[in-house]
C-alpha positions, 0 to 999 in steps of 0.5 A: 495181795498187796494194796496200793493207793497210788493215784488216790487222795485221802483226807484224815481228820484229827491226824496230828496224833494218835489214831489219825496220824497212824492212818495218814502215815500208812495211807501215804506209805501205800502211795495216797496223797494225804490231807492231814487235818488237825486243829491242834487243840487240847483234848477238850477241844480248846485252843489250836495250833498247826504244829501237829498236822505240820509234823505229820506232813513232814514225816510223810514227806521225809518218807517220800510221800505227798501231804499237805496240812490243814488246821480247820475245825471239823465242827466249823462248816467253813473249816470242813469245807476248807480241807476238801477245798485244799485237796481239790486245789492240790490234786483234783479229787478226793477218794477217801475220807477218814472221820477221825477227829474228836474230843472228850469232856467226860463227866457223869450226866448229873454233873455234865453241863449241856454245853459240854454235851453239845460241843462233843456232839458237834465235833464227833457227829456234826463234824463228820456230817460236815466233812462228809457233806463236802466230799459227797458230791465229789465222790458221786461225780467220780463214782467212787468214794470210801468213807470211814466213821470212827465210832466207839465201844462207848457208843455201842455199849455205853461207858460211865461218864460218857453220855455225850461221847456215846450219844455222838458215837452211836449217832455216827452208826445211824449216819453210816447206815443210811449213807451205805444205802444212798451211796451204793449206786455211786460206788461210795462205801461207808463203814465204821471203825470201833477202836480201843487204843492207847492215845492221848484221849484214852490215857486216863481210861486205859491202865498203863500196863494195858496201854503197851499192847494197845498201840494205835498202829494196831487199829490202822490195818482195819481202817486202811482195809475199809479204804480199799476198793475191796471194802465192805459197805455198812460194816462196824469193825472193832479193833483192839490190840491186833484182834479184829471183829464185827459188831452189828444190831440183830433182831430175833423172830419176836412173838405175835400177840395179836392186835389186842395185846395188853401190857399184861400180855407183854409181861407174860411173854417178855422172856420169849420176846427178849430171847435172842436165840437165833437172832440175825442182822435185819438184812438177813431176816429179810432174806429168810 
């Protein structure tokens, strides 16, 4: 099977470089018309320039595709609305949204300023909320939409110096988990990608030797699959150097200690309570 996005319109945030650029190029190569959004700021979110987005648009057009650039900030409500308006003004619909834009302000929690915590949450979590909110009524009216959140292993499992980033990234999973329920009746599927890739954002985190095997283009096949009509709904796909897997939360059967359980009872049975043998995702538990 070969997937085509002819007739589809996509918005990719943070698409001036790295992962977003790869996603935008591949969607355009397969026929989608793409809004290439990028604020063009530094890795910490400061500054701004339209050059990065314009360069990707030029690449797409040179290959025979259709694209327009948008320089709005996802963390600004007006900026989020502007990219959706640009898509509607140009092509009259939005079928795909890839929430990819992000910044880093890494520091251990004891040394982190709360402003640096807030701004990272504003970009990753609230930025995704703002753009999703702007496309949601359009997708509902169309009775079709595909939305991809960009989470991270740092959110799923933690990483030293990234309390702000990790909190925002796991927040996106919670956001996805409810959107998958609310959007299902209107054929809106919401999923998440948890990538490990060598980009500007990870240059200081991934050893140079490993970077060669972790190109961002190796993540894009999974993201583009989540944009197809065959996409699942409410799934976290992990992608790293050509290896793909699914991450999920699981529950075990637990232990019934009765209504009069005490702290001591919890301590005495904690090994059983924490035993994940046979644990399954909650939806499967409900079907048992």
